[in-house]
MARNU-720068 format. One record per residue (C-alpha): residue number from 1; residue in one letter; x, y, z. Coordinates in pm, whole numbers. Example, Ala and Ser with C-alpha at 12.3 -4.5 7.8 and 13.67 -1.06 7.14 Angstrom:
BEGIN
+------+------+--------+--------+--------+
| resi | resn |     c1 |     c2 |     c3 |
+------+------+--------+--------+--------+
|    1 |    A |   1230 |   -450 |    780 |
|    2 |    S |   1367 |   -106 |    714 |
+------+------+--------+--------+--------+
***
This chain:
BEGIN
+------+------+--------+--------+--------+
| resi | resn |     c1 |     c2 |     c3 |
+------+------+--------+--------+--------+
|    1 |    M |  11606 |  -8399 |  -9752 |
|    2 |    T |  11582 |  -8112 |  -9539 |
|    3 |    A |  11220 |  -8220 |  -9469 |
|    4 |    L |  11370 |  -8568 |  -9358 |
|    5 |    L |  11592 |  -8436 |  -9141 |
|    6 |    I |  11398 |  -8207 |  -8985 |
|    7 |    G |  11121 |  -8531 |  -8967 |
|    8 |    F |  11446 |  -8693 |  -8823 |
|    9 |    V |  11494 |  -8455 |  -8501 |
|   10 |    A |  11139 |  -8408 |  -8403 |
|   11 |    L |  11124 |  -8806 |  -8384 |
|   12 |    M |  11427 |  -8776 |  -8167 |
|   13 |    A |  11263 |  -8515 |  -7939 |
|   14 |    M |  10930 |  -8767 |  -7901 |
|   15 |    M |  11197 |  -9081 |  -7813 |
|   16 |    G |  11336 |  -8876 |  -7492 |
|   17 |    A |  11625 |  -8749 |  -7688 |
|   18 |    P |  11798 |  -8508 |  -7430 |
|   19 |    V |  11700 |  -8124 |  -7484 |
|   20 |    F |  12072 |  -7976 |  -7564 |
|   21 |    V |  12093 |  -8229 |  -7845 |
|   22 |    V |  11783 |  -8177 |  -7958 |
|   23 |    I |  11845 |  -7788 |  -7979 |
|   24 |    S |  12162 |  -7846 |  -8103 |
|   25 |    A |  12047 |  -8031 |  -8389 |
|   26 |    F |  11792 |  -7801 |  -8502 |
|   27 |    A |  12071 |  -7519 |  -8458 |
|   28 |    M |  12365 |  -7764 |  -8682 |
|   29 |    L |  12045 |  -7822 |  -8928 |
|   30 |    G |  11952 |  -7433 |  -8967 |
|   31 |    F |  12313 |  -7370 |  -9002 |
|   32 |    Y |  12362 |  -7669 |  -9288 |
|   33 |    V |  12016 |  -7516 |  -9491 |
|   34 |    T |  12117 |  -7189 |  -9494 |
|   35 |    D |  12517 |  -7258 |  -9613 |
|   36 |    M |  12645 |  -7060 |  -9317 |
|   37 |    P |  12987 |  -7304 |  -9161 |
|   38 |    L |  12926 |  -7498 |  -8854 |
|   39 |    A |  13252 |  -7364 |  -8739 |
|   40 |    A |  13067 |  -7071 |  -8640 |
|   41 |    L |  12835 |  -7187 |  -8455 |
|   42 |    V |  13093 |  -7261 |  -8176 |
|   43 |    V |  13297 |  -6995 |  -8194 |
|   44 |    D |  13016 |  -6745 |  -8143 |
|   45 |    T |  12924 |  -6998 |  -7850 |
|   46 |    Y |  13227 |  -6993 |  -7696 |
|   47 |    N |  13234 |  -6607 |  -7726 |
|   48 |    K |  12942 |  -6545 |  -7555 |
|   49 |    F |  13059 |  -6802 |  -7306 |
|   50 |    A |  13439 |  -6602 |  -7292 |
|   51 |    N |  13294 |  -6280 |  -7210 |
|   52 |    N |  13038 |  -6285 |  -7005 |
|   53 |    P |  13134 |  -6186 |  -6665 |
|   54 |    V |  12827 |  -6307 |  -6436 |
|   55 |    L |  12793 |  -6710 |  -6539 |
|   56 |    Y |  13070 |  -6843 |  -6300 |
|   57 |    T |  12810 |  -6648 |  -6031 |
|   58 |    I |  12582 |  -6964 |  -6167 |
|   59 |    P |  12767 |  -7259 |  -5997 |
|   60 |    L |  12850 |  -7089 |  -5715 |
|   61 |    F |  12535 |  -6951 |  -5590 |
|   62 |    T |  12391 |  -7328 |  -5669 |
|   63 |    F |  12656 |  -7485 |  -5474 |
|   64 |    A |  12547 |  -7248 |  -5158 |
|   65 |    G |  12180 |  -7335 |  -5203 |
|   66 |    F |  12285 |  -7672 |  -5151 |
|   67 |    I |  12467 |  -7671 |  -4852 |
|   68 |    L |  12152 |  -7494 |  -4696 |
|   69 |    A |  11954 |  -7808 |  -4825 |
|   70 |    E |  12121 |  -8030 |  -4688 |
|   71 |    S |  12200 |  -7914 |  -4347 |
|   72 |    R |  11912 |  -7853 |  -4104 |
|   73 |    A |  11906 |  -7509 |  -4217 |
|   74 |    A |  11511 |  -7554 |  -4332 |
|   75 |    V |  11402 |  -7684 |  -3951 |
|   76 |    R |  11583 |  -7358 |  -3838 |
|   77 |    I |  11398 |  -7153 |  -4051 |
|   78 |    V |  11088 |  -7322 |  -4030 |
|   79 |    N |  11095 |  -7307 |  -3641 |
|   80 |    F |  11147 |  -6938 |  -3651 |
|   81 |    S |  10921 |  -6903 |  -3937 |
|   82 |    R |  10667 |  -7084 |  -3685 |
|   83 |    A |  10744 |  -6889 |  -3381 |
|   84 |    I |  10655 |  -6542 |  -3541 |
|   85 |    L |  10329 |  -6631 |  -3774 |
|   86 |    G |  10184 |  -6977 |  -3584 |
|   87 |    W |   9935 |  -6828 |  -3376 |
|   88 |    L |   9769 |  -6669 |  -3721 |
|   89 |    P |   9464 |  -6904 |  -3823 |
|   90 |    G |   9660 |  -7064 |  -4146 |
|   91 |    G |   9975 |  -6995 |  -3929 |
|   92 |    F |  10140 |  -7346 |  -4019 |
|   93 |    A |  10079 |  -7331 |  -4384 |
|   94 |    I |  10179 |  -6971 |  -4437 |
|   95 |    V |  10506 |  -7096 |  -4260 |
|   96 |    A |  10544 |  -7333 |  -4550 |
|   97 |    L |  10495 |  -7081 |  -4777 |
|   98 |    A |  10765 |  -6882 |  -4644 |
|   99 |    A |  11013 |  -7152 |  -4610 |
|  100 |    C |  10967 |  -7300 |  -4964 |
|  101 |    A |  11008 |  -6939 |  -5065 |
|  102 |    F |  11347 |  -6903 |  -4906 |
|  103 |    F |  11520 |  -7246 |  -5000 |
|  104 |    T |  11392 |  -7179 |  -5372 |
|  105 |    A |  11544 |  -6865 |  -5377 |
|  106 |    F |  11885 |  -7011 |  -5310 |
|  107 |    T |  11881 |  -7360 |  -5507 |
|  108 |    G |  11707 |  -7255 |  -5811 |
|  109 |    A |  11532 |  -7568 |  -5837 |
|  110 |    S |  11148 |  -7619 |  -5709 |
|  111 |    G |  11279 |  -7997 |  -5701 |
|  112 |    V |  11487 |  -7963 |  -5461 |
|  113 |    T |  11294 |  -7749 |  -5264 |
|  114 |    I |  10975 |  -8011 |  -5246 |
|  115 |    I |  11224 |  -8298 |  -5204 |
|  116 |    A |  11438 |  -8104 |  -4923 |
|  117 |    L |  11131 |  -7937 |  -4695 |
|  118 |    G |  10832 |  -8200 |  -4816 |
|  119 |    G |  10929 |  -8498 |  -4584 |
|  120 |    L |  10922 |  -8226 |  -4298 |
|  121 |    L |  10604 |  -7973 |  -4368 |
|  122 |    Y |  10359 |  -8213 |  -4555 |
|  123 |    P |  10346 |  -8466 |  -4191 |
|  124 |    A |  10324 |  -8144 |  -3960 |
|  125 |    M |  10077 |  -8011 |  -4191 |
|  126 |    I |   9842 |  -8326 |  -4135 |
|  127 |    K |   9933 |  -8396 |  -3762 |
|  128 |    E |   9799 |  -7979 |  -3772 |
|  129 |    K |   9470 |  -8045 |  -3897 |
|  130 |    Y |   9485 |  -7911 |  -4229 |
|  131 |    P |   9278 |  -8105 |  -4505 |
|  132 |    E |   9527 |  -8327 |  -4721 |
|  133 |    R |   9428 |  -8202 |  -5062 |
|  134 |    F |   9524 |  -7827 |  -4946 |
|  135 |    S |   9847 |  -7959 |  -4820 |
|  136 |    L |   9970 |  -8147 |  -5080 |
|  137 |    G |   9788 |  -7841 |  -5320 |
|  138 |    L |   9987 |  -7602 |  -5106 |
|  139 |    L |  10330 |  -7781 |  -5118 |
|  140 |    T |  10321 |  -7850 |  -5486 |
|  141 |    S |  10220 |  -7525 |  -5593 |
|  142 |    S |  10501 |  -7372 |  -5367 |
|  143 |    G |  10815 |  -7531 |  -5476 |
|  144 |    S |  10817 |  -7272 |  -5691 |
|  145 |    L |  10747 |  -7020 |  -5530 |
|  146 |    G |  11089 |  -6824 |  -5422 |
|  147 |    L |  11237 |  -6796 |  -5832 |
|  148 |    L |  11165 |  -6402 |  -5802 |
|  149 |    F |  11402 |  -6357 |  -5515 |
|  150 |    P |  11753 |  -6289 |  -5561 |
|  151 |    P |  11990 |  -6488 |  -5609 |
|  152 |    S |  11716 |  -6689 |  -5782 |
|  153 |    L |  11957 |  -6849 |  -6064 |
|  154 |    P |  11707 |  -6837 |  -6353 |
|  155 |    I |  11691 |  -6464 |  -6301 |
|  156 |    I |  12041 |  -6434 |  -6349 |
|  157 |    I |  11995 |  -6704 |  -6676 |
|  158 |    F |  11728 |  -6448 |  -6766 |
|  159 |    G |  11962 |  -6130 |  -6760 |
|  160 |    V |  12264 |  -6330 |  -6930 |
|  161 |    V |  12033 |  -6427 |  -7194 |
|  162 |    G |  11814 |  -6148 |  -7202 |
|  163 |    E |  12113 |  -5924 |  -7164 |
|  164 |    T |  11921 |  -5731 |  -6926 |
|  165 |    S |  11994 |  -5589 |  -6596 |
|  166 |    I |  12043 |  -5848 |  -6312 |
|  167 |    N |  12074 |  -5592 |  -6045 |
|  168 |    K |  11707 |  -5487 |  -6168 |
|  169 |    L |  11600 |  -5826 |  -6185 |
|  170 |    F |  11654 |  -5887 |  -5853 |
|  171 |    A |  11474 |  -5544 |  -5746 |
|  172 |    A |  11179 |  -5611 |  -5964 |
|  173 |    G |  11100 |  -5952 |  -5805 |
|  174 |    F |  11078 |  -5837 |  -5468 |
|  175 |    I |  10744 |  -5689 |  -5502 |
|  176 |    P |  10553 |  -5921 |  -5713 |
|  177 |    G |  10712 |  -6191 |  -5519 |
|  178 |    I |  10537 |  -6102 |  -5188 |
|  179 |    L |  10250 |  -6043 |  -5397 |
|  180 |    L |  10228 |  -6442 |  -5439 |
|  181 |    I |  10292 |  -6547 |  -5101 |
|  182 |    V |  10061 |  -6258 |  -4962 |
|  183 |    L |   9782 |  -6366 |  -5177 |
|  184 |    L |   9826 |  -6769 |  -5136 |
|  185 |    G |   9882 |  -6674 |  -4702 |
|  186 |    M |   9535 |  -6547 |  -4713 |
|  187 |    Y |   9401 |  -6818 |  -4885 |
|  188 |    S |   9507 |  -7034 |  -4604 |
|  189 |    T |   9418 |  -6811 |  -4373 |
|  190 |    V |   9102 |  -6917 |  -4459 |
|  191 |    V |   9143 |  -7309 |  -4508 |
|  192 |    G |   9318 |  -7289 |  -4165 |
|  193 |    F |   9007 |  -7098 |  -4018 |
|  194 |    R |   8783 |  -7362 |  -4176 |
|  195 |    S |   8987 |  -7641 |  -4034 |
|  196 |    H |   9014 |  -7544 |  -3720 |
|  197 |    A |   9411 |  -7603 |  -3783 |
|  198 |    V |   9606 |  -7536 |  -3491 |
|  199 |    R |   9745 |  -7251 |  -3398 |
|  200 |    E |  10075 |  -7190 |  -3150 |
|  201 |    N |  10076 |  -6956 |  -2881 |
|  202 |    I |  10259 |  -6614 |  -2932 |
|  203 |    S |  10565 |  -6577 |  -2666 |
|  204 |    L |  10823 |  -6371 |  -2736 |
|  205 |    R |  11092 |  -6586 |  -2507 |
|  206 |    H |  11022 |  -6822 |  -2795 |
|  207 |    I |  11066 |  -6618 |  -3070 |
|  208 |    L |  11365 |  -6454 |  -2935 |
|  209 |    Q |  11512 |  -6876 |  -2905 |
|  210 |    R |  11395 |  -6951 |  -3264 |
|  211 |    T |  11524 |  -6628 |  -3397 |
|  212 |    S |  11882 |  -6730 |  -3212 |
|  213 |    E |  11856 |  -7058 |  -3373 |
|  214 |    A |  11833 |  -6916 |  -3721 |
|  215 |    K |  12047 |  -6610 |  -3692 |
|  216 |    W |  12325 |  -6726 |  -3907 |
|  217 |    E |  12096 |  -6815 |  -4200 |
|  218 |    L |  11840 |  -6521 |  -4165 |
|  219 |    L |  12103 |  -6304 |  -4244 |
|  220 |    I |  12156 |  -6417 |  -4559 |
|  221 |    P |  11921 |  -6234 |  -4750 |
|  222 |    V |  12038 |  -5906 |  -4549 |
|  223 |    I |  12410 |  -6016 |  -4709 |
|  224 |    V |  12285 |  -6022 |  -5021 |
|  225 |    A |  12052 |  -5704 |  -5048 |
|  226 |    L |  12326 |  -5507 |  -4870 |
|  227 |    G |  12605 |  -5635 |  -5003 |
|  228 |    I |  12460 |  -5543 |  -5403 |
|  229 |    Y |  12215 |  -5282 |  -5372 |
|  230 |    G |  12477 |  -5114 |  -5088 |
|  231 |    G |  12739 |  -5126 |  -5404 |
|  232 |    F |  13033 |  -5275 |  -5157 |
|  233 |    V |  13058 |  -5614 |  -5372 |
|  234 |    T |  12991 |  -5709 |  -5714 |
|  235 |    L |  12767 |  -6024 |  -5774 |
|  236 |    G |  13030 |  -6211 |  -5864 |
|  237 |    E |  13240 |  -6145 |  -5556 |
|  238 |    M |  12890 |  -6193 |  -5358 |
|  239 |    A |  12858 |  -6525 |  -5491 |
|  240 |    T |  13199 |  -6622 |  -5373 |
|  241 |    L |  13056 |  -6488 |  -5065 |
|  242 |    I |  12794 |  -6647 |  -5006 |
|  243 |    V |  12928 |  -6996 |  -5091 |
|  244 |    V |  13242 |  -6915 |  -4792 |
|  245 |    Y |  12942 |  -6804 |  -4562 |
|  246 |    A |  12766 |  -7132 |  -4561 |
|  247 |    L |  12977 |  -7336 |  -4564 |
|  248 |    I |  13146 |  -7176 |  -4223 |
|  249 |    V |  12747 |  -7179 |  -4088 |
|  250 |    E |  12669 |  -7556 |  -4183 |
|  251 |    A |  13025 |  -7655 |  -4113 |
|  252 |    V |  13216 |  -7477 |  -3883 |
|  253 |    I |  12914 |  -7341 |  -3638 |
|  254 |    H |  12643 |  -7572 |  -3671 |
|  255 |    R |  12864 |  -7856 |  -3775 |
|  256 |    E |  12632 |  -8037 |  -3971 |
|  257 |    I |  12833 |  -8043 |  -4311 |
|  258 |    T |  13147 |  -8274 |  -4228 |
|  259 |    L |  13424 |  -8272 |  -4525 |
|  260 |    R |  13320 |  -8636 |  -4595 |
|  261 |    H |  12985 |  -8517 |  -4707 |
|  262 |    L |  13100 |  -8190 |  -4886 |
|  263 |    P |  13240 |  -8400 |  -5237 |
|  264 |    V |  12890 |  -8547 |  -5277 |
|  265 |    I |  12723 |  -8186 |  -5235 |
|  266 |    M |  12965 |  -8018 |  -5498 |
|  267 |    N |  12845 |  -8347 |  -5708 |
|  268 |    Q |  12449 |  -8301 |  -5690 |
|  269 |    S |  12500 |  -7952 |  -5740 |
|  270 |    M |  12728 |  -7948 |  -5995 |
|  271 |    V |  12548 |  -8196 |  -6217 |
|  272 |    L |  12237 |  -7991 |  -6216 |
|  273 |    V |  12488 |  -7663 |  -6315 |
|  274 |    G |  12664 |  -7875 |  -6617 |
|  275 |    G |  12325 |  -7922 |  -6742 |
|  276 |    I |  12248 |  -7613 |  -6749 |
|  277 |    L |  12548 |  -7481 |  -6930 |
|  278 |    I |  12508 |  -7786 |  -7157 |
|  279 |    I |  12169 |  -7686 |  -7255 |
|  280 |    M |  12281 |  -7283 |  -7274 |
|  281 |    G |  12585 |  -7369 |  -7516 |
|  282 |    A |  12322 |  -7565 |  -7723 |
|  283 |    A |  12067 |  -7292 |  -7703 |
|  284 |    L |  12300 |  -7030 |  -7773 |
|  285 |    S |  12401 |  -7182 |  -8098 |
|  286 |    L |  12025 |  -7198 |  -8202 |
|  287 |    T |  11960 |  -6814 |  -8109 |
|  288 |    N |  12256 |  -6738 |  -8326 |
|  289 |    Y |  12123 |  -6918 |  -8629 |
|  290 |    M |  11794 |  -6769 |  -8543 |
|  291 |    I |  11905 |  -6422 |  -8515 |
|  292 |    D |  12070 |  -6454 |  -8852 |
|  293 |    A |  11783 |  -6580 |  -9017 |
|  294 |    Q |  11594 |  -6305 |  -8844 |
|  295 |    V |  11323 |  -6552 |  -8723 |
|  296 |    P |  11229 |  -6327 |  -8455 |
|  297 |    M |  11129 |  -6031 |  -8685 |
|  298 |    K |  10904 |  -6286 |  -8952 |
|  299 |    I |  10758 |  -6374 |  -8604 |
|  300 |    L |  10734 |  -6021 |  -8514 |
|  301 |    E |  10577 |  -5950 |  -8867 |
|  302 |    A |  10323 |  -6225 |  -8866 |
|  303 |    M |  10174 |  -6138 |  -8496 |
|  304 |    Q |  10135 |  -5778 |  -8547 |
|  305 |    G |   9830 |  -5874 |  -8751 |
|  306 |    F |   9694 |  -6066 |  -8466 |
|  307 |    F |   9783 |  -5841 |  -8149 |
|  308 |    T |   9682 |  -5418 |  -8213 |
|  309 |    S |   9797 |  -5334 |  -7907 |
|  310 |    K |  10046 |  -5404 |  -7568 |
|  311 |    W |   9805 |  -5533 |  -7375 |
|  312 |    V |   9677 |  -5812 |  -7584 |
|  313 |    F |   9989 |  -5954 |  -7691 |
|  314 |    L |  10061 |  -5919 |  -7297 |
|  315 |    A |   9749 |  -6172 |  -7305 |
|  316 |    G |   9868 |  -6385 |  -7557 |
|  317 |    L |  10206 |  -6363 |  -7439 |
|  318 |    N |  10087 |  -6509 |  -7113 |
|  319 |    G |   9873 |  -6834 |  -7237 |
|  320 |    F |  10208 |  -6862 |  -7459 |
|  321 |    L |  10423 |  -6897 |  -7163 |
|  322 |    L |  10193 |  -7100 |  -6924 |
|  323 |    I |  10217 |  -7382 |  -7220 |
|  324 |    V |  10598 |  -7339 |  -7231 |
|  325 |    G |  10602 |  -7383 |  -6883 |
|  326 |    C |  10441 |  -7674 |  -6768 |
|  327 |    L |  10651 |  -7829 |  -7081 |
|  328 |    M |  11006 |  -7734 |  -7025 |
|  329 |    D |  11182 |  -7672 |  -6733 |
|  330 |    I |  11273 |  -7309 |  -6666 |
|  331 |    Y |  11601 |  -7321 |  -6787 |
|  332 |    S |  11536 |  -7451 |  -7158 |
|  333 |    A |  11234 |  -7239 |  -7150 |
|  334 |    T |  11476 |  -6898 |  -7098 |
|  335 |    L |  11718 |  -7037 |  -7303 |
|  336 |    V |  11523 |  -7122 |  -7624 |
|  337 |    V |  11214 |  -6852 |  -7557 |
|  338 |    V |  11367 |  -6536 |  -7445 |
|  339 |    P |  11565 |  -6456 |  -7767 |
|  340 |    L |  11275 |  -6516 |  -7952 |
|  341 |    I |  10981 |  -6257 |  -7711 |
|  342 |    M |  11216 |  -6039 |  -7631 |
|  343 |    P |  11241 |  -5802 |  -7958 |
|  344 |    I |  10899 |  -5890 |  -8023 |
|  345 |    A |  10797 |  -5736 |  -7641 |
|  346 |    L |  11085 |  -5449 |  -7705 |
|  347 |    S |  10899 |  -5371 |  -8029 |
|  348 |    Y |  10556 |  -5298 |  -7807 |
|  349 |    G |  10762 |  -5099 |  -7562 |
|  350 |    I |  10744 |  -5362 |  -7292 |
|  351 |    D |  11044 |  -5294 |  -7031 |
|  352 |    P |  11267 |  -5571 |  -7043 |
|  353 |    V |  11282 |  -5614 |  -6683 |
|  354 |    H |  10904 |  -5607 |  -6652 |
|  355 |    L |  10910 |  -5855 |  -6939 |
|  356 |    G |  11145 |  -6102 |  -6721 |
|  357 |    I |  10943 |  -6075 |  -6391 |
|  358 |    I |  10623 |  -6203 |  -6619 |
|  359 |    F |  10793 |  -6494 |  -6821 |
|  360 |    L |  10936 |  -6590 |  -6461 |
|  361 |    T |  10585 |  -6566 |  -6310 |
|  362 |    N |  10471 |  -6760 |  -6621 |
|  363 |    M |  10772 |  -6995 |  -6509 |
|  364 |    E |  10653 |  -7053 |  -6186 |
|  365 |    I |  10288 |  -7122 |  -6248 |
|  366 |    G |  10352 |  -7425 |  -6513 |
|  367 |    Y |  10582 |  -7629 |  -6298 |
|  368 |    S |  10243 |  -7674 |  -6124 |
|  369 |    T |  10006 |  -7651 |  -6417 |
|  370 |    P |   9852 |  -7995 |  -6532 |
|  371 |    P |   9855 |  -8227 |  -6701 |
|  372 |    V |  10277 |  -8231 |  -6742 |
|  373 |    G |  10401 |  -7968 |  -6505 |
|  374 |    M |  10723 |  -8105 |  -6327 |
|  375 |    N |  10612 |  -8082 |  -6014 |
|  376 |    L |  10354 |  -8257 |  -6039 |
|  377 |    F |  10568 |  -8576 |  -6106 |
|  378 |    I |  10827 |  -8485 |  -5821 |
|  379 |    A |  10549 |  -8425 |  -5577 |
|  380 |    A |  10402 |  -8726 |  -5660 |
|  381 |    F |  10707 |  -8935 |  -5619 |
|  382 |    R |  10779 |  -8741 |  -5263 |
|  383 |    F |  10462 |  -8809 |  -5085 |
|  384 |    N |  10334 |  -9124 |  -5311 |
|  385 |    K |  10047 |  -8992 |  -5390 |
|  386 |    P |   9888 |  -9002 |  -5770 |
|  387 |    V |   9955 |  -8730 |  -5973 |
|  388 |    L |   9607 |  -8698 |  -6056 |
|  389 |    D |   9514 |  -8590 |  -5710 |
|  390 |    L |   9829 |  -8384 |  -5716 |
|  391 |    C |   9649 |  -8186 |  -6019 |
|  392 |    R |   9311 |  -8157 |  -5838 |
|  393 |    A |   9479 |  -8046 |  -5515 |
|  394 |    A |   9678 |  -7785 |  -5704 |
|  395 |    I |   9379 |  -7647 |  -5894 |
|  396 |    P |   9263 |  -7382 |  -5619 |
|  397 |    F |   9654 |  -7268 |  -5588 |
|  398 |    L |   9682 |  -7210 |  -5962 |
|  399 |    I |   9380 |  -6959 |  -5990 |
|  400 |    I |   9531 |  -6753 |  -5700 |
|  401 |    L |   9882 |  -6753 |  -5875 |
|  402 |    F |   9673 |  -6668 |  -6227 |
|  403 |    I |   9522 |  -6382 |  -6032 |
|  404 |    A |   9888 |  -6262 |  -5936 |
|  405 |    L |   9990 |  -6269 |  -6269 |
|  406 |    M |   9724 |  -6076 |  -6428 |
|  407 |    L |   9822 |  -5786 |  -6141 |
|  408 |    I |  10176 |  -5871 |  -6197 |
|  409 |    T |  10137 |  -5812 |  -6617 |
|  410 |    Y |   9909 |  -5545 |  -6640 |
|  411 |    I |  10052 |  -5326 |  -6271 |
|  412 |    P |  10404 |  -5297 |  -6447 |
|  413 |    D |  10483 |  -5070 |  -6179 |
|  414 |    M |  10452 |  -5339 |  -5933 |
|  415 |    S |  10787 |  -5490 |  -6110 |
|  416 |    L |  10940 |  -5133 |  -6184 |
|  417 |    Y |  10880 |  -4894 |  -5838 |
|  418 |    L |  11148 |  -5001 |  -5633 |
|  419 |    I |  11408 |  -4951 |  -5955 |
|  420 |    T |  11302 |  -4613 |  -6042 |
|  421 |    R |  11237 |  -4488 |  -5672 |
|  422 |    F |  11570 |  -4571 |  -5583 |
|  423 |    G |  11780 |  -4581 |  -5948 |
|  424 |    I |  11913 |  -4847 |  -5912 |
|  425 |    Q |  12131 |  -4979 |  -6215 |
+------+------+--------+--------+--------+
***
């Protein structure tokens, strides 16, 4: 009977059942097989939701990100970056990297970034003589580039699920996030030089003009950093502040968001949030079962025979997470996988904050990894190109990101330096 039920749930998954349905079914099956009352599943999940002071920041930060995405903030950020960096060989490609990172950090979804910025950046890169394949690869792979920067939604969810300090995770992601942009920027410079891409004439007057136009959006990261790390506000208060600030800037100062348009933006952002929370509830139920059944401990015992050291374990973990990243969306992966790998990583002496950055970097890469990385399909739709073409275009960028992943994995101080240097709690 149990085997039949497992087979039925697996068949549901293969036929395209929603993720939360499959996860919930496995959780209920686990409780049923172990003769545990199903009511405990609901009660435990409710208690974890009700007693968590961070969850309500998820809809707030997401709403703020969608407000920015629906306004012309993207244009102003791109123009500012272009005035600063456009004189470099490959300058506009670096501008694209910076703009994508900025928007992904606030929307928490690489698909939104590709949809919102793709139509602006792709034709501009072609016009400025960047190779088509390079342009497609850059925009596809950089759609998830900002996931390590605050107030990234995946960082918050990892902190909740992994019971890790979100402030530490925000700080830990800064240097690795910059590393990803720098390495991709170096490659972009080489390609821009070889293709004789158009370069801007640097002008102080032009820089000041573009800075003035984008000043309100440029203040957002400063407000977040000073507010949280200066100890002036809590994470929840910061989320509320950013929503109010974004509304004032885009609806009152720039007048690009109307009151009539707000319900549409709310609907779009809350659909994403609702999906995340439903999956989170289902995943917490499954986590409760796995903990009660001591699944992580059994996996650890099995793995200790294969991975004799922390460094070998990290290599195996990266391989596993890259597969997970291209098969599952980041939210489902975080909620299902983190409770399994966290106790195992701790047993090998891996700092949970460092583990969080490794995990999120793998998810970034997985978004664009062939054959089923989500960014590939979103970009294929946005740019009207075959998925196979985008797979080929993304390969050079994936190689660079993989090199960065190795550095992040085996040099823990890249993630932990700012935390220890400034005593962040």
